[in-house]
C-alpha positions in Angstrom: 0.0 0.0 0.0 1.1 3.5 -0.8 2.0 6.0 1.8 0.6 8.7 -0.3 -2.5 6.6 0.0 -2.0 5.7 3.7 -1.2 9.3 4.8 -3.0 11.5 2.4 -6.1 11.2 4.5 -4.2 11.5 7.6 -2.7 14.9 6.8 -5.0 16.5 4.3 -7.1 18.5 6.5 -9.6 15.8 6.7 -7.7 13.4 8.9 -4.3 13.5 10.3 -2.7 11.4 12.8 -4.0 13.9 15.2 -6.9 16.0 14.8 -10.0 16.1 16.9 -13.6 15.9 16.9 -16.0 18.6 17.7 -19.7 18.0 18.3 -21.8 18.8 15.3 -23.1 22.3 15.4 -25.3 21.5 12.5 -27.0 18.7 14.4 -27.4 20.9 17.4 -29.1 23.6 15.2 -31.5 21.1 13.8 -32.2 19.7 17.3 -32.9 23.1 18.7 -35.3 23.9 15.9 -37.1 20.6 16.5 -36.9 21.0 20.3 -35.0 17.7 20.6 -32.1 16.4 22.6 -29.3 15.8 20.1 -27.7 13.3 22.5 -30.6 11.0 22.6 -30.7 7.9 20.4 -29.2 4.5 20.2 -26.9 4.6 23.2 -25.4 1.2 22.6 -24.4 2.0 19.1 -25.7 -1.4 18.0 -28.3 -1.5 15.3 -31.4 -3.3 16.3 -32.9 -3.6 12.8 -35.3 -0.8 13.3 -35.0 2.9 12.4 -35.9 5.2 15.2 -38.4 7.8 14.2 -39.2 10.7 16.4 -42.8 12.0 16.9 -42.3 14.7 14.2 -41.2 12.1 11.6 -37.5 13.1 11.7 -35.2 10.0 11.9 -32.8 9.7 14.8 -29.2 8.8 14.1 -27.0 6.7 16.4 -24.8 8.6 19.0 -22.4 5.7 19.8 -20.3 3.2 18.0 -20.8 -0.5 18.6 -17.4 -1.0 20.3 -15.0 1.4 22.1 -11.7 2.5 20.5 -8.8 0.1 20.5 -5.7 1.2 22.5 -2.7 2.3 20.5 -0.3 2.5 23.4 1.7 -0.5 22.4 2.3 0.6 18.8 4.8 3.2 17.4 4.2 5.2 14.2 8.0 5.9 14.2 8.9 2.2 13.9 7.2 2.3 10.4 8.0 5.8 9.3 11.8 5.7 10.1 12.2 3.7 6.9 10.8 6.5 4.9 13.0 9.6 5.7 13.8 11.4 2.5 11.4 9.2 0.5 8.0 9.9 -1.1 6.2 7.8 1.5 5.3 5.7 -1.5 5.0 2.1 -0.2 4.1 1.7 3.4 1.4 -0.4 4.9 0.2 1.0 8.2 -1.2 -1.4 10.9 -4.9 -1.1 11.2 -4.6 0.1 14.8 -3.6 3.5 13.5 -6.9 3.8 11.6 -10.3 5.0 12.5 -13.4 3.1 11.3 -14.2 5.5 8.4 -13.1 5.8 4.8 -11.6 9.0 3.6 -14.7 9.4 1.4 -16.7 9.5 4.6 -14.2 12.0 6.1 -14.7 14.3 3.1 -18.5 14.1 3.9 -17.7 15.8 7.2 -17.6 19.1 5.2 -21.4 19.0 5.5 -21.4 18.9 9.3 -21.8 22.7 9.3 -24.2 22.9 6.4 -26.3 25.5 8.2 -23.6 28.0 7.2 -24.4 27.3 3.5 -28.0 27.7 4.3 -27.2 31.0 6.0 -25.3 32.2 2.9 -28.2 31.3 0.7 -30.6 33.3 2.8 -28.6 36.6 2.9 -29.4 39.3 0.4 -26.2 41.2 1.1 -23.2 39.8 -0.8 -20.8 40.7 2.1 -22.9 38.6 4.5 -22.9 35.8 2.0 -19.1 35.9 1.8 -18.8 35.9 5.6 -21.0 32.8 5.8 -18.9 31.1 3.1 -15.7 32.0 4.9 -17.0 30.5 8.1 -18.0 27.3 6.2 -14.5 27.0 4.7 -12.9 27.3 8.2 -15.5 25.0 9.9 -14.7 22.3 7.3 -11.2 21.7 8.7 -12.3 22.0 12.4 -13.4 18.3 12.5 -9.7 17.3 12.4 -8.9 18.8 15.8 -7.4 16.0 18.0 -8.5 13.2 15.7 -5.6 10.8 16.2 -6.8 8.1 13.8 -6.5 8.1 10.0 -9.3 7.1 7.8 -9.0 4.1 5.5 -7.7 4.7 2.0 -10.6 4.3 -0.4 -10.2 1.5 -2.9 -10.4 2.5 -6.6 -14.0 2.8 -7.5 -15.2 3.0 -3.9 -18.2 5.3 -3.3 -20.0 6.9 -0.5 -23.5 8.5 -0.5 -25.3 10.4 2.2 -28.8 11.9 2.1 -29.9 13.9 5.1 -33.4 15.2 4.7 -33.3 16.8 8.1 -30.3 18.9 7.0 -31.4 19.4 3.5 -28.7 17.8 1.3 -27.5 14.7 -0.5 -23.9 13.8 -1.2 -22.0 11.4 -3.4 -18.2 10.8 -3.7 -16.0 8.4 -5.6 -12.4 7.3 -5.6 -11.5 8.2 -9.1 -7.7 7.5 -9.1 -5.5 5.2 -7.1 -2.0 6.5 -8.2 -2.1 9.3 -7.3 -5.0 8.9 -4.9 -7.8 11.3 -5.9 -11.3 11.6 -4.3 -14.1 13.5 -6.1 -17.3 14.6 -4.4 -20.6 16.3 -5.3 -23.4 17.6 -3.0 -26.6 19.5 -3.7 -29.3 21.0 -1.6 -32.6 19.2 -1.6 -34.3 22.5 -2.2 -32.0 23.1 -5.3 -30.4 26.1 -3.5 -26.8 25.1 -3.7 -24.2 22.8 -5.3 -21.0 21.9 -3.6 -18.3 19.9 -5.3 -14.5 19.3 -5.7 -11.6 16.9 -5.8 -9.0 16.2 -3.2 -5.3 15.3 -3.9 -2.7 16.4 -1.4 1.1 16.5 -1.9 2.8 14.8 1.0 6.2 15.6 2.5 7.9 13.8 5.4 10.3 15.9 7.4 11.5 13.3 9.9 9.5 14.7 12.9 6.5 15.8 11.0 4.3 15.0 8.0 3.0 17.9 5.9 0.2 17.8 3.3 0.0 20.5 0.8 -3.6 20.6 -0.5 -4.3 20.0 -4.2 -7.7 20.3 -5.8 -10.3 23.0 -6.0 -13.4 23.3 -3.7 -16.4 25.0 -5.4 -19.6 26.2 -3.8 -22.4 27.5 -6.0 -25.3 29.5 -4.6 -27.9 29.0 -7.3 -30.5 31.6 -6.1 -27.8 34.3 -6.3 -26.1 32.9 -9.4 -22.8 33.0 -7.5 -19.8 30.6 -7.4 -17.1 30.6 -4.8 -13.8 28.6 -5.0 -10.9 27.9 -2.6 -8.3 25.4 -1.6 -7.7 24.1 1.9 -4.7 25.2 4.1 -1.6 23.1 4.5 -2.0 20.5 7.3 1.0 19.3 9.4 1.2 16.5 11.9 3.9 16.9 14.5 5.7 14.5 16.9 5.5 11.4 14.7 8.7 10.1 16.3 8.0 10.7 20.0 5.6 12.6 22.2 2.0 13.4 21.7 0.9 13.9 18.1 -0.5 17.3 17.4 -1.8 19.0 14.3 -1.7 22.5 12.9 -3.1 24.2 9.8 -1.2 27.0 8.1 -1.1 28.9 4.9 -3.2 31.3 3.0 -6.7 30.4 1.8 -8.2 32.7 -0.9 -12.0 32.5 -1.4 -13.1 34.1 -4.6 -16.6 35.1 -5.6 -16.5 34.7 -9.3 -19.7 36.6 -9.8 -18.8 39.8 -8.0 -15.0 39.7 -7.9 -15.0 39.9 -4.1 -12.3 38.0 -2.3 -11.8 36.7 1.2 -8.2 36.1 2.2 -7.7 34.0 5.3 -4.3 33.4 6.9 -4.0 30.2 8.9 -1.1 31.1 11.1 1.7 28.7 11.9 2.3 27.9 15.5 5.4 29.9 16.0 8.2 29.5 18.5 6.1 29.8 21.7 2.8 28.5 20.4 1.2 32.0 20.6 -0.3 31.8 17.1 -1.4 28.1 17.3 -4.8 27.6 15.5 -5.2 31.3 14.8 -6.9 32.5 11.7 -6.9 36.2 10.5 -8.0 37.7 7.3 -10.3 40.1 5.5 -13.0 40.4 2.8 -12.5 43.0 0.1 -14.3 44.1 -3.1 -12.4 45.5 -6.1 -11.7 48.7 -4.2 -11.2 48.3 -0.5 -11.4 46.0 2.5 -14.9 45.5 3.8 -14.4 43.7 7.0 -11.7 41.8 9.0 -12.1 38.2 10.2 -10.3 36.7 13.1 -10.5 33.7 15.4 -9.3 30.1 15.7 -10.2 27.2 13.4 -10.6 25.0 16.5 -12.9 27.4 18.3 -14.7 30.3 16.7 -14.7 33.0 14.0 -15.6 36.7 14.4 -15.7 39.7 12.1 -15.5 43.4 12.6 -14.9 46.5 10.4 -11.3 47.3 9.4 -11.1 50.6 11.3 -12.2 49.1 14.6 -9.8 46.2 14.1 -6.8 48.5 13.3 -7.6 50.7 16.3 -7.8 47.7 18.6 -4.5 46.3 17.4 -2.7 49.6 17.8 -4.0 50.0 21.3 -2.9 46.4 21.9 0.6 47.1 20.9 0.7 50.1 23.2 -0.3 47.8 26.1 -4.0 48.7 26.2 -6.5 46.5 27.9 -7.7 43.4 26.1 -11.0 41.8 26.6 -10.7 38.1 26.3 -13.6 36.0 25.2 -14.5 33.7 28.1 -15.2 30.1 27.2 -18.9 29.4 27.1 -20.7 26.2 27.5 -20.3 25.7 23.8 -16.5 26.1 23.8 -14.6 23.5 25.8 -10.8 23.5 25.8 -9.1 20.2 25.2 -7.8 18.5 28.3 -4.7 17.7 26.3 -3.7 21.3 25.6 -0.6 20.9 27.8 0.4 17.4 26.5 3.9 16.4 25.8 5.8 18.6 23.3 2.6 20.4 22.3 2.5 24.2 22.4 0.6 25.3 25.4 -2.5 27.4 24.6 -3.5 29.4 27.7 -5.9 31.9 26.2 -8.9 31.8 23.9 -9.7 34.3 21.1 -9.3 37.9 22.1 -12.7 39.5 21.5 -12.8 42.9 19.9 -15.9 44.9 21.1 -18.5 45.3 18.4 -17.5 42.1 16.5 -20.1 39.7 15.0 -19.9 36.0 15.6 -19.7 34.0 12.3 -19.2 30.5 13.7 -18.5 28.7 16.9 -17.6 25.1 17.4 -19.7 23.0 19.7 -18.4 20.6 22.3 -17.9 16.9 21.5 -20.2 14.2 22.8 -19.3 13.1 26.4 -18.2 9.6 25.1 -16.2 11.0 22.1 -12.8 10.0 23.5 -13.9 6.4 23.4 -15.0 6.9 19.7 -11.8 8.1 18.1 -12.8 11.6 19.1 -15.6 11.5 16.5 -18.1 14.3 16.3 -21.8 13.5 16.5 -22.0 13.8 12.8 -19.1 11.5 12.2 -20.6 8.8 14.4 -23.6 8.5 12.1 -21.6 8.2 8.8 -21.0 4.5 8.8 -24.4 3.5 10.2 -26.0 0.7 8.2 -29.7 0.6 8.7 -32.1 -2.2 7.8 -32.9 -2.3 4.1 -30.0 0.0 3.2 -27.9 -2.7 1.5 -30.7 -3.1 -1.1 -30.5 0.6 -2.0 -26.8 1.4 -1.8 -24.3 1.0 -4.6 -22.3 -2.2 -4.0 -19.2 0.0 -3.9 -20.4 2.1 -0.9 -17.9 2.0 1.9 -20.5 1.2 4.5 -20.2 -2.3 2.9 -16.4 -2.6 3.4 -15.8 -5.5 5.7 -12.5 -4.2 7.1 -14.1 -0.9 8.3 -17.3 -2.7 9.5 -15.2 -5.2 11.6 -13.1 -2.5 13.0 -16.1 -0.5 14.1 -17.5 -3.7 15.7 -14.2 -4.2 17.6 -13.1 -7.2 15.6 -9.5 -6.0 15.0 -8.0 -9.2 13.9 -10.7 -9.9 11.3 -10.5 -6.2 10.2 -6.8 -6.5 9.6 -7.1 -9.7 7.6 -10.0 -8.1 5.5 -7.9 -5.0 4.9 -5.0 -7.1 3.5 -7.4 -9.2 1.4 -9.0 -6.1 -0.2 -5.6 -4.5 -0.9 -4.4 -7.7 -2.6 -7.7 -8.0 -4.6 -7.1 -4.4 -5.8 -3.5 -5.2 -6.8 -4.6 -8.3 -8.6 -7.3 -6.4 -10.5 -4.8 -3.7 -11.5 -2.4 -6.3 -12.9 -5.2 -7.9 -14.8 -6.2 -4.6 -16.4 -2.5 -4.0 -17.3 -2.2 -7.5 -18.8 -5.3 -6.9 -21.0 -4.4 -3.3 -21.7 -7.7 -2.0 -20.3 -7.9 1.4 -18.6 -10.0 2.0 -15.5 -13.2 3.8 -16.2 -14.7 6.0 -13.5 -18.4 5.6 -12.9 -19.9 8.8 -11.6 -17.2 11.5 -12.2 -15.2 12.5 -15.2 -12.0 14.5 -15.6 -12.6 18.0 -16.9 -12.0 21.7 -16.3 -13.4 23.7 -13.4 -15.7 26.3 -15.2 -14.7 29.0 -12.8 -10.9 28.6 -12.3 -10.0 26.9 -15.6 -7.9 24.3 -13.7 -8.2 20.6 -14.0 -11.0 19.1 -11.9 -13.2 16.0 -11.5 -16.8 16.8 -12.4 -20.0 14.9 -11.5 -21.4 13.1 -14.5 -24.8 12.7 -12.9 -27.1 9.7 -12.7 -26.1 8.3 -9.4 -29.4 8.8 -7.7 -31.2 7.0 -10.5 -29.7 3.9 -8.8 -28.7 1.9 -11.8 -25.8 0.0 -10.3 -25.7 -2.9 -12.7 -22.2 -2.0 -14.0 -20.5 -1.2 -10.7 -17.2 -3.1 -10.1 -16.8 -5.8 -7.6 -14.2 -4.3 -5.3 -15.1 -5.9 -1.9 
């Protein structure tokens, strides 16, 4: 197995051998609207063959996994990675103990956890407010990585994942369109035909001895159909530290530019590197501008919250700050809980939260994780539901859907030995199929996406071909 396969999920901004889970704000919002307790549901995590329906007809999703997380204390990432210093991380097989029971395609789906921000963007008449909501959505999309120490499974070539959430108003389909290099394509649309969200993910990996860095490749596109607007951006660079010794920790850094291709407005977000003393860890700062001037300043942390204020107020505050003026710190609320691991081995200590500038408007705030999250790979509430296989679902899903992968299913159920054997079997089956195609000089044909050009950026992209939800799966490959 290829390291660029094994680690691309781990350090893309969707996984990482250390990110964390945050409790789904989207699910909270829906629960609040419906006057429900978002923590209620199948507490055991075991499917009893029946779908729970609440009084108002909205389906409940599980809130626990069938088995607790397996201990990794007896395993060392370094024992494997030390063979790869100076190499492309090209051919490494990672023990299953370093995985989490999700495919990378499911991890991509976690973009939709904060879909309420897309809905908010659709509802605003002011283009500035729409850009603010889109910027918050782009930042929230990487927040699910925080403290997630397991890596998702590499998708097999041709693997797919679909998710329809009527309660949240969207449906989603993804496909593994390339194995070398590994490329995952996705497409999502609002059930009310109000947005389209699509893209392809292919990170460039670098191993620096003590850290693994993933430079993002691929364009993310959000189209707001009512406003005839399209926004594009790429994710920040993700870096996992302490792969040799100490506690793994993750940071995001680099500049993310969100472009509104209809108005020409831009949002430039600077994900700041940690720095020598950890002062800038997780901080995000940036601004929104039209073709003439800055319209507002955005600041916060991708692990915590995001605020905006007008440029004059921001500059005045910063000047006063440099002169030693008083600073009002945002106190953690019930919705913002600091990690108990902030002061772990070799991890920069974070002693303060975001410094609130009076008059600022809150754009987004992360919610706390479920109380049992630490026993569930630090999954968010949204992530816990992604691999749920309900009664009758197998008859509807494509046979390539990753809910049907036996290695992931066995790991989720706590059968680690069986999961490891199944993982090896699937990898060998994929290699044998590749050799057979090479022997017959047959090229792989993707099923739901095709390679083309992004209509807004002019760059290479994988575009949705349509037809998945017609559910004609007769020609899907046998990959499991």
